[in-house]
Steps between C-alpha positions, in 0.01 A plus 500: 500500500125541527277197441210555263157477661312251282205437726375851565147561627360566152634167374363313804157655449501397132582140598209493748259633235624250240463211746146601592404529133651159421301345788176648367570389142590149613180466703296635206659230282358239739823402674546498880776718642741447790643813661640644819291759685768686694245725669336201671816285497317218316561272202178497298339288231231693312257346254329682211170456690634736767562234764822555691682255725789539739755235407841374599762370262641148529858553395641221287159356406399458133358814339140380499515401869726765648249680720239436766189702580476644851164678471272686267530877529173685529547858389312760702358825374713805572 
């Protein structure tokens, strides 16, 4: 019996695009966003102002206090 392939490359690409669009829309609405940058292997907190911080999560802490800031990320021009 062959198992159906649910997570093909086209589906994965659509999920990445949808996630990026949701991040942009959330920031435009004035709400900060937490996300994982797998390219840099960092957990990030991004504010609508454009400021980004590397963070770590404090597992088991209350939702409004469940992370700590390690450093501000300064983006460099490509």
